[in-house]
C-alpha positions, 0 to 999 in steps of 0.5 A: 896497754888499754885499761883493764876491763874487769869481769865481776864474776864467772857468770858475766859475759867473758865472750862479750868483753873479749869480742868487744876488745877485738871489734874496737881494736884493743886486740888487733888482727893476728895478735896472740890471745894467751889464756893466762894473760886474758885470765889475769886481765879480766879476772876470770878462770882460764877455763872461762877464757878457753870456753870464750875463745872456743865460741869466738872461734866458731864465730870466726873472730878467733883462730887456733894455730897448731902449737901456737895457740889462739890469735885474732883472725885477720879478715881482709876487706875483700872477705868482708865485702864477700860476707856482706854480699851473702848477708844481703841475700839472707837478710833480704829474705829475713826482712820479707819474712819479718814483714809477713810475720810482724806482731803489733808489739814488734811493730811498736818496738821497731817504731821505738828503734826508728825514733831512737835512730833519728834522735841519735843522728840529730844529736851526733851520738854515733855510738848510740846510733850504732847500738840501735843499728845492731839492735834493728838488724838482730830484731829483724832476723828474730822477727823473721822466724828464720832460725837457720838464717839467724845462725848464718847471719850471726857468724857472718856478722861476727867475721866482718864486724870490725870493718863495719865498726870502722865504717860506722865511725866514718864522718857522715856515715850515719846520715847516709845509712839512716834513711836506708834503715828507716826504709826497712823499718817502715816497710816491715811496719806496713807489712810490705814484704817486697819493699822490706826485702828491697830495702834490706838488700839496698842497705847492704849494697850501700854498705858494700859500696862504702867498704869499697870506697874505704879501700880506695 
């Protein structure tokens, strides 16, 4: 059994530790998630676990089976590809809007992320690069001001995140995705909405190709 990760208080992110366990493979698809077991493992109340499972259910990571409780939802590779195809359209829109709306402070933040991504790939720091990847996608959507799109993307990313986590760990993948991410950042910083949308769509098209390749 994986090492127990303790949550220090009820106010700490119970959702996050359970989500991390699902994404990293500590909890596998179709595994039952028993409230009492999770409560003991993370040292929180069953009420906190129940609320976390409800939220993760809304995100598509957990499903409830009548009379059997909750379990990790199994998302097929085909479904993950379909989800990424939808993200390609919506995130393309968000990238274009972000380019139109970007404030100078936000541009400075994107340039900081850019430098961090380059340094992480040069150092072979895969997990650091993955964290910056997630931050870039999140900030791009936030900068776009597209509140409805933000909610849609968050749910979609949650459902396919396990497949993308595995993809991110493939040898050589960061070197492939880095120039794609840099193209998104550069277009937004230059306030070129057409190039930003094309770069975002091109990046997610690359993710789809990589997912299909992983299936082969």
